[in-house]
C-alpha distance (Angstrom), angle and dihedral (degrees) to the residues before:
residue distance angle dihedral
M1 . . .
A2 3.83 . .
V3 3.84 125.4 .
T4 3.82 111.7 -130.6
W5 3.78 123.8 -129.7
R6 3.83 89.5 -115.4
D7 3.75 89.7 59.5
E8 3.91 91.2 46.7
V9 3.71 92.9 51.3
R10 3.78 91.8 46.9
E11 3.82 87.5 54.9
V12 3.95 88.4 52.3
L13 3.81 91.6 49.9
A14 3.80 91.1 49.3
A15 3.86 88.1 63.4
I16 3.85 92.1 57.0
P17 3.74 108.5 91.8
T18 3.73 100.0 -159.7
D19 3.84 128.1 75.3
K20 3.88 92.7 -136.4
F21 3.79 120.6 51.9
D22 3.81 141.9 148.2
L23 3.75 134.2 -128.6
Q24 3.76 93.8 -94.7
T25 3.83 90.8 57.9
V26 3.79 89.4 50.8
Y27 3.75 91.3 50.2
S28 3.79 93.1 48.5
H29 3.85 88.4 58.1
A30 3.74 94.3 46.8
A31 3.80 99.9 79.1
R32 3.77 89.4 111.1
L33 3.83 89.0 62.6
H34 3.80 91.1 55.4
D35 3.81 87.3 50.2
R36 3.77 94.5 50.0
H37 3.90 93.9 40.6
P38 3.82 104.2 35.5
N39 3.81 92.8 159.3
N40 3.80 95.6 51.0
G41 3.72 109.4 99.4
S42 3.76 96.5 -178.9
I43 3.81 103.0 57.4
E44 3.83 92.8 130.2
D45 3.79 93.2 53.2
T46 3.78 89.3 49.2
I47 3.73 90.3 51.1
R48 3.83 92.6 52.4
R49 3.86 89.8 48.9
V50 3.84 91.6 50.7
L51 3.82 92.1 46.9
Q52 3.79 87.3 57.4
E53 3.77 89.7 50.1
L54 3.89 91.4 50.9
R55 3.79 89.5 47.9
D56 3.80 90.2 54.6
L57 3.74 89.4 49.5
G58 3.70 90.2 54.8
E59 3.77 96.6 -113.1
L60 3.81 94.2 114.5
E61 3.77 138.3 25.6
F62 3.75 120.7 -135.8
L63 3.91 110.8 -138.4
G64 3.78 97.3 177.9
R65 3.80 135.2 -108.4
G66 3.94 88.9 63.3
V67 3.82 94.7 -58.4
Y68 3.78 120.5 132.7
R69 3.88 133.3 -175.4
R70 3.67 133.4 -163.3
P71 3.83 107.0 -119.7
G72 3.73 119.1 -106.4
P73 3.78 123.5 -118.2
R74 3.72 112.6 -50.6
A75 3.82 138.7 136.4
V76 3.73 122.1 -127.0
Q77 3.82 121.3 152.5
I78 3.78 115.1 -148.1
G79 3.81 112.8 -165.2
L80 3.81 124.5 -156.4
D81 3.83 90.7 -90.5
A82 3.83 107.1 8.2
V83 3.76 144.7 36.6
S84 3.81 122.9 -120.3
T85 3.77 137.3 150.5
T86 3.78 125.9 -100.3
D87 3.81 136.4 -171.7
I88 3.79 114.6 -113.5
R89 3.83 133.4 162.5
N90 3.76 111.4 -88.4
E91 3.79 103.4 176.8
L92 3.80 94.9 94.2
G93 3.76 101.9 23.1
A94 3.70 140.8 -53.5
A95 3.74 141.5 -78.1
D96 3.79 134.2 -173.4
S97 3.83 130.0 -171.6
V98 3.70 116.5 -118.3
P99 3.81 135.2 -176.2
L100 3.74 120.6 -84.3
E101 3.80 109.1 -110.9
D102 3.78 122.9 -129.7
R103 3.69 98.6 -85.8
K104 3.73 94.6 -169.4
S105 3.82 88.7 77.0
T106 3.77 101.1 19.3
I107 3.74 136.3 81.4
A108 3.74 110.4 -171.3
A109 3.84 119.7 -127.2
Q110 3.80 108.7 -83.2
V111 3.72 136.1 168.0
E112 3.80 111.0 -90.0
R113 3.78 94.1 -114.4
V114 3.82 89.4 74.8
S115 3.85 112.2 80.8
Y116 3.83 119.8 -126.6
S117 3.90 88.2 -124.1
A118 3.77 89.6 61.3
I119 3.76 92.8 46.6
A120 3.84 90.0 49.7
R121 3.80 91.0 53.1
E122 3.79 91.7 49.7
H123 3.82 90.9 50.1
A124 3.78 91.8 48.9
L125 3.92 88.5 56.0
V126 3.86 90.0 45.7
N127 3.77 91.5 50.3
A128 3.85 90.9 50.1
L129 3.73 94.7 49.2
R130 3.90 91.4 43.5
A131 3.87 88.3 54.2
A132 3.81 91.4 46.8
L133 3.81 93.6 48.4
T134 3.81 97.3 44.3
A135 3.79 89.0 48.8
R136 3.79 87.3 59.4
G137 3.82 88.7 52.9
H138 3.76 94.7 -104.4
E139 3.93 121.5 144.6
V140 3.74 113.7 -130.7
A141 3.76 134.8 -166.8
R142 3.78 139.0 140.8
W143 3.80 136.6 -119.1
R144 3.72 129.8 -109.7
I145 3.80 107.0 -157.7
R146 3.65 126.4 -160.3
T147 3.77 112.0 -158.7
P148 3.87 124.4 -151.4
G149 3.81 88.0 -104.9
G150 3.76 92.7 58.1
S151 3.85 100.0 -103.3
L152 3.70 122.9 138.5
L153 3.75 120.2 -137.3
F154 3.76 128.3 -174.1
T155 3.66 124.1 -155.5
D156 3.86 124.0 -146.7
I157 3.78 107.3 -121.7
Y158 3.75 136.8 -19.2
D159 3.78 124.9 -161.6
T160 3.76 100.1 -142.9
T161 3.78 93.5 -171.8
E162 3.72 97.0 59.3
R163 3.85 97.5 18.6
V164 3.80 93.8 -120.0
L165 3.88 117.1 156.9
Y166 3.87 114.0 -154.3
E167 3.74 126.7 -165.9
A168 3.79 113.7 -164.1
K169 3.81 126.8 -153.1
A170 3.71 129.5 -169.1
W171 3.79 93.5 -136.3
S172 3.78 135.5 38.8
D173 3.78 98.1 -142.2
R174 3.80 124.6 124.8
D175 3.93 93.9 -99.5
S176 3.74 91.6 53.4
V177 3.74 95.9 48.7
R178 3.79 91.4 48.3
M179 3.74 91.2 50.3
A180 3.74 91.5 49.0
V181 3.91 91.1 50.3
G182 3.85 89.5 51.3
Q183 3.74 93.0 49.6
L184 3.79 94.3 48.1
L185 3.75 92.5 49.0
D186 3.79 89.3 49.9
Y187 3.79 94.9 47.5
R188 3.80 90.6 47.6
R189 3.78 90.6 67.8
Y190 3.82 89.0 66.0
V191 3.85 103.7 25.6
D192 3.80 124.9 72.5
A193 3.86 95.0 -133.8
A194 3.82 120.2 158.9
F195 3.85 91.0 -160.5
L196 3.75 138.5 17.0
A197 3.80 126.8 -147.4
V198 3.81 139.4 -179.4
L199 3.85 115.8 -134.6
L200 3.82 112.1 -151.8
P201 3.85 136.8 171.1
D202 3.77 92.6 -122.7
R203 3.82 144.7 -11.5
P204 3.83 113.8 -48.3
P205 3.83 125.5 -141.8
S206 3.75 115.1 -67.4
D207 3.73 94.0 -112.1
M208 3.78 90.8 55.7
I209 3.81 88.9 51.2
S210 3.79 87.4 53.0
L211 3.81 90.3 50.7
L212 3.73 92.6 53.3
E213 3.72 92.8 47.2
E214 3.81 91.8 50.4
L215 3.85 89.8 50.7
G216 3.85 92.8 45.7
I217 3.75 92.0 -119.1
G218 3.79 119.7 144.4
L219 3.83 124.9 -124.3
V220 3.85 121.3 -143.3
F221 3.78 125.7 178.4
P222 3.81 131.9 144.7
G223 3.88 108.8 -66.8
S224 3.80 93.8 9.5
P225 3.84 107.7 149.4
G226 3.79 114.8 -102.1
S227 3.79 95.5 5.3
P228 3.84 128.5 119.9
L229 3.74 85.8 -107.7
A230 3.81 97.1 52.1
């Protein structure tokens, strides 16, 4: 499963600590791209093209003369096919809903400690849930969250119709469930979700099921009773 250039440039931008930066700053952080694509002689041209795409997606503002800025806190919901406004909680930061990318060919930007195989497994789960929800007539998207510190976070999948936020994990072990719980509780501070749910490849340990029940967090895995993947 290939990583897109958009994802690779997002990874480069995540390494830049300031909100405002110019092209030379981006190029200086792009050494990893040269290492990954040693036969590509037009990486800088590709970076400029992708920056324009991210600008069009609302992830960057172009200030002119090769200078870009991450947008300040604002709330704009972008559906799969249309743009509309949405209410979110702004007191700590900002979040906006963005379209799900085609995960058959895309691996979202992730920190390098996460293996590509794990990301691929998560995307397969998200694809399956997306198909199940859309077959029911639900609208789906995801959220891009801008934290007060300027970091950008991307959720996995959001059922816009029923306001359910799902966090997918490649494995169903204790550590994965605990990480998913932490992420969901963090995201909920920014996203107006009526319900949280963990999306797993199979049934987790019984004590993790108890933990989710105690926290009021749903559990979805292929074949789970009453879930979209039942």
